[in-house]
C-alpha positions in Angstrom: 25.6 2.2 1.9 23.3 4.8 2.2 19.6 5.0 4.3 16.9 4.4 1.6 13.5 5.2 2.8 12.1 3.0 -0.1 12.1 -0.4 -0.9 13.6 -2.3 -4.0 11.5 -4.7 -6.0 13.0 -7.6 -4.4 12.7 -6.3 -0.9 8.8 -5.3 -1.7 8.3 -9.5 -2.7 9.8 -10.6 0.4 7.7 -8.2 2.5 4.8 -9.6 0.8 5.7 -13.1 1.0 6.4 -12.4 4.7 2.7 -11.1 5.2 0.9 -14.4 4.3 2.9 -15.6 7.4 1.0 -13.4 10.0 -1.5 -14.8 11.7 -3.8 -12.8 10.0 -2.5 -13.6 6.3 -5.7 -12.5 4.3 -5.9 -9.2 5.3 -2.1 -8.4 6.3 -1.1 -9.3 2.2 -4.2 -7.2 1.1 -3.6 -4.4 3.1 -0.1 -4.1 2.6 -0.8 -5.0 -1.6 -3.0 -2.1 -1.5 -0.6 0.7 1.0 2.3 -0.6 -2.3 0.3 -0.2 -5.5 -1.7 3.0 -4.6 0.6 5.0 -2.4 -2.1 4.8 0.7 -0.7 6.8 3.8 -1.7 4.5 7.0 -4.4 6.9 7.7 -5.9 6.2 4.3 -5.7 2.4 4.6 -7.2 2.4 8.3 -9.8 4.6 6.9 -10.8 2.4 3.5 -14.3 1.2 3.8 -15.8 -1.9 2.1 -18.5 0.4 -0.3 -14.8 2.1 -1.2 -14.1 -1.3 -3.5 -15.9 -1.6 -6.4 -15.0 -5.4 -7.3 -16.9 -5.7 -9.9 -15.7 -2.7 -11.5 -12.1 -3.2 -10.2 -11.5 -0.2 -8.8 -10.8 1.5 -5.6 -11.3 5.1 -4.4 -8.9 6.3 -2.8 -9.8 9.1 -0.3 -6.9 10.9 0.3 -5.3 12.7 3.6 -3.7 16.0 4.1 -5.8 18.0 1.3 -4.2 15.9 -1.4 -6.7 15.0 -4.3 -8.9 11.5 -4.1 -10.0 9.8 -6.9 -10.9 6.4 -8.1 -7.9 3.8 -8.9 -8.2 0.5 -10.9 -7.4 -2.5 -9.5 -3.8 -4.4 -10.7 -2.7 -7.8 -10.9 -3.5 -9.7 -7.9 -5.4 -7.1 -5.7 -9.0 -8.7 -6.6 -8.1 -11.9 -5.5 -6.4 -10.3 -2.6 -9.0 -8.3 -1.5 -11.9 -10.9 -2.1 -9.9 -13.5 0.1 -9.9 -11.1 3.1 -13.3 -10.3 2.6 -14.3 -14.1 2.6 -12.2 -14.1 5.9 -13.5 -10.8 7.2 -17.3 -12.3 6.6 -16.5 -15.3 9.3 -15.4 -12.7 11.8 -19.4 -11.5 12.6 -17.8 -8.1 12.6 -20.7 -5.7 13.7 -22.4 -4.2 10.9 -21.7 -0.5 12.5 -18.1 -1.2 11.0 -17.4 -0.3 7.7 -14.0 -0.1 7.4 -12.5 -2.5 5.2 -9.6 -3.8 7.3 -10.0 -4.7 11.3 -8.3 -6.7 13.8 -9.4 -9.7 15.7 -11.1 -7.8 18.2 -13.6 -6.9 14.9 -12.9 -3.1 15.4 -11.5 -0.7 12.6 -7.7 -1.1 12.3 -6.0 1.6 13.9 -2.8 3.4 13.2 -0.4 1.5 15.8 -1.9 -2.3 14.9 -0.8 -1.2 11.3 2.8 0.4 12.2 3.2 -3.1 14.4 2.1 -5.4 11.9 4.6 -3.9 9.0 7.9 -4.1 11.3 7.1 -7.7 12.9 6.2 -8.5 9.2 9.2 -6.6 7.7 11.2 -8.2 10.6 10.5 -11.7 8.7 11.2 -10.6 5.3 15.0 -9.6 7.3 14.1 -6.0 6.5 15.3 -3.1 8.4 13.9 0.4 9.1 10.2 -0.3 7.5 7.6 1.9 8.5 4.1 2.4 7.0 4.8 5.5 4.5 8.1 3.3 3.3 5.7 1.8 1.4 4.5 5.2 -0.3 8.0 6.4 -1.2 8.3 2.6 -2.6 5.9 3.4 -5.0 6.7 6.4 -5.8 10.1 5.5 -6.7 9.0 2.2 -7.9 7.1 4.1 -10.6 10.1 6.6 -11.2 12.4 3.8 -12.5 9.7 2.4 -14.7 9.7 5.6 -16.4 6.4 6.5 -15.4 5.4 10.4 -16.1 6.4 12.5 -13.6 2.8 14.4 -13.8 1.0 10.8 -13.5 2.9 9.8 -10.7 1.6 13.2 -9.0 -1.7 12.8 -9.9 -1.7 9.2 -8.9 -0.4 9.7 -5.7 -2.4 12.7 -4.8 0.2 15.1 -5.1 -1.0 18.8 -4.6 2.3 20.1 -5.6 5.3 18.4 -8.4 7.5 19.3 -6.0 6.2 16.6 -3.6 6.6 14.0 -6.5 10.4 15.2 -7.5 11.5 13.6 -4.7 11.6 10.2 -6.5 13.6 11.0 -9.2 16.7 9.7 -7.5 16.7 6.8 -10.4 18.1 3.6 -10.1 21.5 3.6 -11.5 20.6 0.3 -13.7 18.8 2.4 -15.9 21.8 4.4 -16.6 23.0 1.4 -18.8 20.0 2.3 -21.4 20.5 5.5 -21.8 23.0 5.2 -25.0 
């Protein structure tokens, strides 16, 4: 088997299920769900502010890193509930008011890149997966969207790529899609 840098739908489901068994299940599930659904880089998810969430409008403002295009994304199935569940837990932590990041550590400080890396490795191990890192989730978004037949220009815009060349890498399709050609 060749090494992949993305998760299949089944693997992603296993990862999300495993995130519900951690010490911080609401936070970890919401974080992984948002990373995958919105193709967030680890720095982008760590930088999310509570004010970036518009729960009533069911949207999230994604401030992209690396000079990529930022913008609003709609919430998808289950995201509002996951965020609300995490915010309920977060409110019990008495996080200092000046800490406005959505995701915080048990020490009530903004979650950092190293903590997210560590959490993802632990959750992946629990799910029986190896070679999973934060950027794996971003790649998984691209491959998933391509394999669902989503237009490349739409994927480019959604992921915030400046150049279509960054999006083209996801066109290595699942061979099962070939069965639908004729």
